[in-house]
N, C-alpha and C positions, 0 to 999 in steps of 0.2 A: 504494500500499500504506500502511495506516496505521502511524504511526510513535508509540512511547511514550517517555516520559522515561527518561532513563537511572536505574538503580537508586541512583546517588548523588545524584539531584536532591534539593535541600534541601526542595522543595515537595511535601508528600503529594498523591497523586493517586488517582482510582478508575480502574483499567483497563477496567472492564465498566460498562454502562449496566444498571442494575437498579431496579426498583420503588422508588419514594421511600420508603416506610415500612420496607422491607427495608435499603435504603442507609443510613438513619439508624442502625438497630441494628447494621448490620454493617461501620459506617464503619471501625472500627479494622482489622478483618481485612481489608477491601478495600484498606487502605493498607499492608499487610505486603508486604514485598519478594517474597514466593513467588508473590504475585497477578501482580506485574508479570512474573514469569517465566513463570507459567502462560498469560498473556495473550499474551506473545511466542511461545510454543510453539505456541498455537492459531491463532495468526496466520500463523506459517510452514507449518503443516498446511494451511492453507485456500489456501495459495499453491502446494501440490503438485498433482499431478495427480489425486490419490485423492480423492473428494468426502469431506467431513466433515459429520457430521450432529450435532445437527440444524441448519437454517440459522440463520445469526448471530443473526438478529433473534428466534429462539425459543428461544435457549440458555436464558435466564431465564424461560421461559414460566409454569412453576410458581410463580414468584414474582409475576408479573404477575396471574396469575388468582387467588391466594390471598395478600393483604396479611398483613403481621405480625400485625394485631389481629384478622383474620378467621379465623386457623386455629383449628379445633376438633379436626381429625384430622391426623396426619402419616402418610402411607404411604409407607415406604421403598423404593425400586426399587434396582438396582444400576448398570446401564449402558444408555445409550440403545439403542433398537433400531437396528441398522446396515445394515438394508436399505433400498433407496432409497423415499423418500417416507413411511417409518414414524414416525421419530422427530420429535416436535413439542414438546419440552421439558417432557413430563410422565410420569411413571413409569406404565408399562403401558398407556398412552393411545395411540392412532393417530389420525391425521386421518380425517375423513369420506372415504370412497371408497377407503379402504385395508382390505385384508382383516385381520381379528381375529386376531393371532397366538393359538397354542395356549394360552399363561398366560392370556390375556385371556378366551378362550372358557371356560376353567375358573371364572375369576372369576365370570363370568356364570351358570355352572352353580350354583355355590355361591349365588349371589344368588337364583335361582329356588328351590333347594331350601330356602333360608332364610325368604324373604319372598314366595315366590310370584310375584316379578317374572320374566316371560319375558326371554329374551335380546334384547339391542337389536339392531337391523338393522345398526349401525356399531359402531365401537370408540372414539370419542371421548368422553373423560370430563371434559370442559370443565365440564359441568354439575354435577359432584361438586366440582370445584375452585373453583367459584364460590360454592358453598356452605360452604366451609371445610374441605374436605378436601385438603391439600397433598399433591401427587403429586411425590415430591422423589427423584431418583436420586441415588445416591452421587457417579457420575461424569456431568459433565453434557455431554461431547462424545466422539465416536467416529470412527475412519475407517470407511468403508463395507467391508463384509464382513470387519471384522477386530474381533472382539469384544474388549472390555477393552484396546484399542489405545491409549487415554489413561488408563489406569490408572497410580497412582503418579506422577502429573505437578503434582499439587496440588490438584485437585478433591476429593478424599477430605478432606484438612485443612479446605478451605471449608465442605463439607457438614457436617463435624463441628462447625464453629463454628455453623452454622444449628442443629444438634441442641442443642448447647449452650444458645443462646440462648432456645429454646423452652421446654428445660427449667428455665430460670432464670426465666421469665416467670411472673407471679402468676397470671394467668388459667389454668386447668387446660387440658391438652392431652391427647388419646388418642393414644399411638404404637402403630401397627399394623406389627407386624414379621413379614412373611413369608419364611421360610428363614434359613438359618443365617447368610448374609452380612449381612443387615439385623439380625438378633440380635447379631451381633459387634460390628457398627459401634456399637448403642445400648447396650452392655452395660453401660455405667456409668449408666444411667438409675437403674436399681433401686437403686443404692448412693449416689445423691445425696441429699442431704438435702432438697432440693426436690421429689424424685419421690414424695412422699406425696400430693400434691396432683394429680398426674398418674395416669393408667391406662395400662398397658402389655397389649396384646394379641399373643399369638406363635401361629403356626401353621407348618405346613411351607409352602414355595414352591408357588405354583399351577401351576408347570411340570408337563407331562405325567410326567416322570420322578419327581416328589415328591408330587403333590397327592393321591393315596390314603394318603399316610403322615400325614396330619393336617390337610391343608387343607380337604377335603372333610368337612363336618360341624363345622367350627369356629364357623359362625354368627357371624361377626363383624359383619356388617351389622346384624342385630338387636340385638347387644349394644351396639354403639356408640351407636345411637338410644335403648338403655334408659338408657345412662349419660349421654347427653346430657340426656334429660328429667329425671333426677335432679339435674343440675346447673342445670335450669331454663333450658337452652338449646335452641332449635330443632333439631329432628332433622334428618336427611339424607333427602332425597327422591331414592331410588337409581334412580329411573326416568330413563332418557335418552331 
């Protein structure tokens, strides 16, 4: 089992491995005591009988696929999928060979309605992430079949710091907030002095329970590309 330095160690350390550009801008956050406590909690959870998702090497997949300077769009999710094989470290996405969850099916329906792109045969959104769409969940790990089981353990504080860092970045970002949870998490963006250079797009969550309350018809995919072109930034090819 991995061992971490005690919280009273004089030497600062990073308890998680993360993509280098993100590690550089998150250095102070990664060295805060709560991150060591979070790392120890996740380690204990993985030592138990109930599987923890995503696998350890994919927890920071959103950071790996979309380095700090490459972020054009931040799409906030809430909790990793908690079914076997579903979570691979990017919000709304599932690996190849895994059935598309209902929310993702609705995302593809809106994409087709907006841009005429037919639904993909799979649910892996890596191609979006590699073009600058960071797919970040508020919580980065979860217990199998137990939604929100790692809520309030420190992940939310860490991902708040990620949002803050992007908000403070000089080059603009499009923040895409689907559903109340994402909108509450990022509510400070519009009041931040730096927010004037960013764009915030909001809509209902694509879940079957809420998609017809404002997600369908939001046309965020075409809006994102219109904004990127206005910024002289290459648009996203949404085809998978």
